[in-house]
N, C-alpha and C positions, 0 to 999 in steps of 0.2 A: 504494499499500499504506499502511496505517495502522499506527502504533506505539501500542500501549496500555500505559502503565506499570502494572506490577502492584504494588500497594501494600497490598492487603488479602487476608486468607485466602479471602474469597468470590471475589475475582477469580482467585486461584490455583486454587480448587476447580474453577471453570469451565473453566479452561485446561488443567489438568493432564492429562487424558486424552490430549491432543495431544502433551504433552511425553513421555509415556510411549510413545506411538505412535512418535514421531521417534527416541527412544533405541533402540528395537527395530529400527527400519529401518536406522539408521545403523550401530549398533555390534554387533548380532548377528552379521553376516558377518565382523566384524574380531575380536571378542573372545569370542564365544560368548554364549548366552543366560543361562548361570549367572552370568558376571561383569556382564552388563547388569543382571540382577535385584539383584545385590549392590550395584552402584553406584547404582542407583535408590533403594535403601534407605538406603544410606550417604553418598550425595553429592547426591542429587537428590530426596529426600523433600520433602513439603510443609513439614514442620517445619524442615528444614535451609534450604530456600529462604527461608522467612520470616526465619530468623535471619541469613542473608545480606543480605536487604533491610534488616533492622535495622541491619546493619553497613555500610551505604552502597553495597551492590551494587545496581545498577540493572537490574531485569528488565523486559523488554518482550515482550508478545505481539505478534506480527506478524499483521495482519488484512487480508484481501482479500475484497471482496464479502460482508462480514459473516461471514467464516469464518476461523477460526484457521489460519494456514498455516506458522507457525513461531514461533521465539522467539530472543531474544538477551539477553545480560547483559554489563554491563561495570562496571568500577570505576576511578575516577580516583585515581591515586597520584601523589605529588610528582614521580616520574620518568617515568611512562608511563600510557597508557590500556590497561588490561588487559582485553582481550576474552575473556570467560571461556566464553560460550556464543554459538554462531552456527549456527542450524539451521533448515531449511526442510523441510516434508514432502515425500515423494518425488514426489507429483503436481504440485507447484508448483516443482520445480527445473528449471533451465535455461530460466527465463522472465524472467531479468534482475532478480529480486527480490534476490539477493545484492548485485548491483551498487549497488542503492539503499541497502542496509544499509551497505555499505562507504563509500559517498559520504557517509553520515551520520556514520560513524565518523571519516572524514577532517575533517569540519567540527568534531566534538568535539575531535579531537586538535589542531587549529589553535586553536580557543577556549581550551584549556587549556595550550597551548604545550608539549605533550609528545608523545613517540613513541608508537606502538602496539605492544603485545606480545600475543601469543597462544600457546597450546599446542595442539598437534594430535597425535592418535594417529598413530604412524608408519605405521600400516596404512591410514589414511585418505587414500589417494592422490588421490582426486578433490579433496578439500578442499585438499590441499597444492598441487595444480596451480593451483587457483583462487587461493590466497594468493600463490604466486609470481607469477602473472600480474598480481596487483593490486600488486605491488612489495615484498611482504614478503621478507625475506632471513633464511635460517636462521642462528640464533645458536648454538644448542647442542642437545644431546640431554639429556632428563631422564627417569629411571627411578625411579619412586616406588612404594614398597611400600604398598599400601593395605589390607593385612590378609587373612586367610583364604588366603594363598597368591597373591593376585592382585596385579598391578603395572599401573601406567600407564606405558606405554612411548611417550613423547612427543618431539616436536621443539618447540623454542621459536623462534618467528619475531618479527622486529621490522620495522616500517615507520617510516621517518623522516617 
């Protein structure tokens, strides 16, 4: 699997339909389509992603056989490697691709000498199982009001 760093609006434009597809696949069963649309507009719009990239968040499209199969994003902080996005399209799940992504995160974590942190929706039980299997430990729960009556109800995990 190849990782293509997203640095330009053109790259993001090409990749964005897959991002939207993934969000609908992953989150509609957990939080419903209305909140998915709200979050795509207010947290994962092209404009906001470009702002994040400008603020040193590293976005990567995941590519297999010349096809976008997922994406990931992370930011290096003084204390940890914050894994903010880790998604694979449904047809490419359970094929070992996540293992590749997390092996890369382990390398980055070692390179920067920091722990890994991530947040995951409490209803995303499949992802939670994967993170625990990979050695992530539950630190805390975070409930964040994101507007319009919506909340992000997450767990925060850490890996040494």
